[in-house]
N, C-alpha and C positions, 0 to 999 in steps of 0.2 A: 504493499499499499504506500509506504513512504517513498519507495523508488519511483512509483507511478506519479506521485505528486512532484517529486524532484524533477522527473523527466518533463512533466508539463510545464514546470517553472522555467525550463531552459528551451522551450519550444518556440521558435520564432513565429510560426503560424498562429499559435495561441496568443502570443504577445500582441501581434499586429491585429488579429481579429478583434481583440478587446479594444484596441485603440480606434479601429474603424467604427465599431459600434458606438463607442463613447463619443466620437466626433458627431455622428448623426443624432444621437440622443441629446447631446449638448446643443446642437443647432436647433433641434425641434423645441426644446425647452426655452431657448432664448427667443425664438420667433413667437412662440405662444405667449411668453411673458410680455414681450414688447407690444403685442396686439392687445393684451389685457390692460396694460398701462394706458393705452390710448382709449379704448372703448369704455373702460371703467370710470374715466374722468380723473384718474390719479395724475396723469401728465398735466391736465388743465389746472388741477389743484396746486401742483408744484409751481406752475407759472404764476398763479395768483398769490401764492405764498411769497415768491420772489418779488412780485410787484408790490406787496405790502411792506417789504423791507426797503426797497429802493425803486425809483421810477427811471433810473438810468438804464439805457438799453444794454450796455455791456455788463453791468452788474446783474441785471435780471437774467441774462443768458448765462453769466458765470455761476450764479446761485443755482439755477436750474441744472446746469451741467454737473455741478458738485453732487446734487441729489441723485441725478441720473447715474453717474459713474459709481457712486457709493452703492447704490441699489444693485447695479449690474455686477459689481464686484462680489457682493454677498450672494447673489443668485448663482454665480459661476464658481465660487470658492470651493464648493464640494467637488466639482469636476476637476478643478486644478489640483486639489489635494489628492484625489484618487489617482489621476494620471501622472502627476509629477512626483508624488511621494510613495503612495501605497503600491502602485503598479511597478515602479522602478525597483522598490525593495523586494517585492514578491518575485521578481525575475532576476534578482541579484545584480542589478546594474547601478544602484545608488550607494554612495558612501556618506550621505548626509544624515545628520540628526534632524528631527522635526524642527527644532529651533532654528537651525541654519537654513533649512528649506524655507521656512516661513519668512525669515529675514530676506532671502533672495526674492521670494514672491512679492513681498511688500515693496521692495526696491523697484522691481520690474513694473509693478502696478502703479507706483508713483510716477515713474518715467512716462508710462503710457497715459496717465491722467494729465500730466503737463502738456504732452503733445496733443492730446485730445481737446483740452480746453483752448489751447492756442488755435487749433484748426477750426473748432466750432465758432469761436468768437470772430475769427477772420471771415469764415463762410457766411455768417449771418450779417456781418457788416456789408459784405458784397451783395447779399440778397436785398438788404434794405436800400443801399445807395445806388446799386446798378442792377435793377430788377430784370433788365433785358439781357445784359451780358455777364451777369454774376458768375455763371458757370465757367467762363473763360478765365476771369480773374482768379476764381477759386482753384482752377486747374493749375495756373502758373504759381499760385501761392503754395499749393501742395507739392509741386515740383521743387520749389525753393526750400520748403521744409524738409523734403526728402534728401536734398543735397547737403543741407546743414547737418542733418542726422548722420548721413554717411561720412561727412568730414570729421565730426566729433566722436563717432563711435569708437575708433581705435584708441583715442587719447583720453576720453572722458567717460564713456559708457562701460566699455569692457573692464577697465580697472575697478569699477564698482563691484564686479562679480569675481574677477580673477586677478591673480598677481602675475605680472610680467617678469620674465627672467631671460638672461642670455643663454644660448646653447653652449655648453661647456665641453662637448665632445669635439675635439680638434679635427678628427677625421671627417666627421659629419659637417662641421663648419667649412672645412676646406672644400668638400664636395659640393656644398650648396653655393659657395662663392664661385666655384668653377662653372656651375650651371648658369649663374647670373652673367658671368663673363661670356660664356658661350652664346647666350641669348642676347648679348649686347644690351643688357638691362641696367640702367643707372640706379634704379631703386634696389638697394641692398639691405633694407630693413627686414629682418626676420626674427621673430620672437617666439618664446615658449610660454605657455600659460599653465597654471596648476589645475588642470581638469581632474586630477586624481583626488583632489580635496572634495569633489562633489560626485564624481561618477567613475565607473569602470570603463566607460566608452572612450573611444579615441576619435580625434577629429583634426581637421586642418582647414583653414579658410583664408581668403584674401579679402581685405576690407580697406575702406578709406579712399579719399580723393587727394590728389596733389601731394603735398609734403607729409600728409598723415597716412599715405598708403603703406601697407605692410602685409607680409605673409605671417600667419600665426599658426604654430603647431602646438598641439596639446602635449603635456609631459607624458601621458600614457603612450602616445605615438612614439615620441623620442626614446622612451625607456624600454619599450617592448618590441620595436621593429628594428630590423637591420639597417645599416647605413644605405645600402643600395635601394631598399624598399622605401625609406624616407625620401631619398633623392627623387624617386618617381612621384611621390606625393608633391614635393616642391615643384617639380617640372610641370605637373598638372596645374598647380596654382599659378605658375609663371605663364602657362598657356592662357589663363584668364586675363592676365595683364596684357600679353601680346595681342590677344584678340579683342581687347577693349570691351570685355564682357560686362563690367560694372556699368559702363556708359550705355551699352546696348540694352541691358536689362532695365535700366532707369528709363530709357526712351520708350520701351515697350510698355512698362508699367504706367508711365505718364500718359501714353495714348489711351490705355484702358481707363485711367482715371478721368481724363477729359470726356470720354464717351459716357462714363457713368454719370458725371455731372450734367452733361447735356440731356440724357434721358431723364434725370431727376428734374431738370428744369421743365421739360415737357409735362411730366407727371404733376408737378406743383401747380403749373398754370392750368392744367385740367381740373385739379381740385378747386382752384380759385374760381374757375368758370362755373363749376357745379355748386359752389357755395359751401363746400366742405370746410374751407378755411377762410378767415377774414383777410389775412395778409399773407403774401408769399414768404415773409420772414417770421411767421408765427411759430415760435419754438415749441409750443405745446404739441405741435404736429410731428415733433422730432422722432418719436418712436416708430412712426410709420415710415419715415425717411430711412431710418436704420434698417427696417425690414426690407425695403427696396434695395438698399445698397448691399445687404447680406445676400439676398437672392441673386443679384447681379454678380457678386463676388463668387458665389457658388457656381454660376454658369461659366464664368471666365476662368475659373481655377484650372480645369483641364487644359485650356489653351495656353495659359501662362506656364504651367508645369511642362507642357509639351515643348515650349520654346526653351525652357530651362534645361530640359533633357538634351535638346539639340546642342546647346552651347557647352554642356558638360561633356558630351560625346566628342566635340571638337577639341576640348581641352585634353581629353584622354588621347586623342590622335596626336596632338602636339607633343604630349609627354612621350609617347612611344617613338615618334620620329626624332625627338631630341635626345633621348637616352639610349635608344636601340636596346632596351632591356625588357622585352615582353615577359620573360619568366619572373623577374623581380616585380613587375607590375601585377602579374597574376597572383603571386604570393602575397603582395601587399593588399590587394582587393579582397582576397579570400580571408586573410587574417582580420582585416578591418570589418568585414561583414560578420564574422563570427563574434568578434568583440562587441559589436554594436547590436547583436541579436537581429541582424537584418534578414529579411525574407529573400532568399537568393532568386527564386522564380515566382514572383507574385502573379496572380491572375491578371491577364492583359487589361481588363477594365479597371482593376485596382491600380495598376501601374499608370495607366493614362490619367486617372483622376487624382491620385495622391502623390505620385513620385515626381520630384523635381530633378532626380538623377536617374540615368538608366539603371535597370536592375543589375545586381551583382553578376548574375549569369550572363547578361548581355555584354557587360564590361569585360568579363573574362573571355568570352567568345571573340570580342573585338581584338584582344591581345593575342589570342591563339591564331587568329587569321592574319595577323600583322606580318608582312613580308620583309620589312626593313628597307 
């Protein structure tokens, strides 16, 4: 009996099946709750409560946003706790105590709240002052906010959760510098972060714009992978640099954002015509707006993930061409998949909908067919 439980706790299919179900249950609960907020009159009551405190447009929206974000945090806390703490411990992936997990959760929620209140205040200012073209201004402001967040993430956001350190393995450092030189890449900032303080998973990523750009490796990756394997990881991340993938992803996401704001503009003006709202900038209608944006995000998620898989595959090809080490690449991907409890061959529909990287099996096949 114990062996059966232990086997289940290490089964990637079971792990991801729970996560998929949790995603849709969470989505359903959020959409239902947002709908109830609107039809029950709670959202309108929040507006009048804010109006009783201040008649200033920005303060009314700010007070409403605080009430809305706090309520949604409480509604979603159980889901975040189960997925981020209970599930990760059940499958032997987490190294965090509840206190440390809660601290990270609160920090992440506070950052999200600050971004949310800035975005909402700006959007409603545009709605009130530019009712015809607000969606264009809102789209450009969101692009600006995205670029600011991308710029400060390596230097201000990541240090809130992880500690940076230099790579002390001389052989690895030399190999990485050789890769940068071979790729004629001037950016030579590469750091290690203490993933092991929180998780048994391994990861690597490229982040930042301009002078803040850097490649980041987790200490689990550095400590448990061979130098040739890590070099293939770095080559993959360099591929993102060389292919300008951060800029390309930002452009694609911005296009989707502009489209979502345009469709929202059409919807709001339809509600105004039907008499469902008094003003296009009526914040009491905000829960319905969030429902619309959530549904649109769900529809576009497979498209954006498909584009992300495309650029990730190109980064893999760049890595293989640059290193000429398909065996090391296969070894790295296989080990990474097992450490992260990845599903090697997910169902095609699951991959199209949820995966922003090609499946492990497809990445291994790509390397196996690489001719050099």
